Phi, psi and omega in degrees: 000142185289161175303319180294321180289323176298318178301310180299319181297311181297319178295322181300336179290343181281345183306133178291142175305138182301322183292335178279310184297329180298333183269353186287124178290334179229164177298128184273004189247160173089167175234155176285144180306331183298328179302313186289321176296321178297321183289323178292320180291326177295321182288331176289327183272339183270178176288162179291144176271171173305324177301308178303316181296324178289333173291308192293331185293339178244354186272121179288153173306130182080010182291171178257128181239128171266124181238109185262131187066053194286339184058228176279351182102023184294337182270339188245323184299319177297348178250020174243113353289167010283349178291136178253331183229130176242122174267109187256121183246123173204154180286338188255113184297336177294326178289325176297314177298320181295320182292322180300313180301309186293324179304322187050235177259014177300317191199156171278129181251129174252094184284135178228110179282125178149182184262138176271135011262018182300331183260007187299331178288352173266005183238125176285182176293147177227171177289308186223144172243136175231148183211119185234127174057047177239331192308320186287354176255009188244097179296320178264077185289332180299309180297328181297305186286332178292325179290320177298313179301321185292332188261347185266130178283320186253315188198153166241138180236124184233119175258137174203161173288152183298330175233165183307138188296342181268352186298334184286340179261008176313319180303328179290317174298320175294325181286319182263344185230354186067024184257138167264139183260158179298169177249347182234175357285175181229175178300325177298325178291319180301315181296326178295318175301314184298316178301313181291325180284322185256336185077005183274149168278127183259153170246156181218144174225124175263141186207168184245129176275134187268344179238126181298136179298330181269001174072202187283166178276066176265182184298319175300321180289315173307314178297319177300313183298322182294317176298319178298328180276004178062037181245161179282165180301334175299341183272007184304312182297322179288325176292323178296319179297314180299320182292337178293335180274356176277134180292329184204160179262345179219145175305134177266342179279116184247146178236132169251121178252146175209152183204163187286142169279176181216030174290000000 
């Protein structure tokens, strides 16, 4: 089986059982846009990450940067400048609006609404393409990274957690539903797909994120976790108690992958 097929198969195993989703009072998927805006603001205020450094080291002054699955711009805004133009791709127009607002005068933002790589033909060539924390939502990762590679002149930079981002909350699924969750795929599996799909030699750097993606264990975070677990609002106290036993709400081990573009 190919690396791409193994990746898709491993992701499919994360699908929630139909009988669990059927009991959910609210949709268990997605994040509020404010979460991504907060992450972007923190990235602007904080030190550069390995992902930012890998972008900057090949991005020419005044260069063009493609940010796919941009969210609030945490992967792209901190490198403007030297980026002068950011092509921001996201399915959620609210995210694109938020990135434009946060950008201010840092860079010219070209928003593109849609799913990657479906909208790749609406994006011209760029110096560097970056994509952060999207890969685990992409079953056809081969087509995804091949399109990034095709449009980047200098480099593609892909950031993702070392393990699936939901792996850290497996104890909650076990506690409330008696469910064991999968253990794959991993960043190493993603690297194998990149090599197979692009033929490029990839480099990798593993690092530790100092700020949890989900932020503090406040009421909003508890409510998000409860919705994710397909539980009613009355379960908030039990979810909050269970969350106190978790060392973290989101994986802190991050991997940055990069490889040459071929535009």
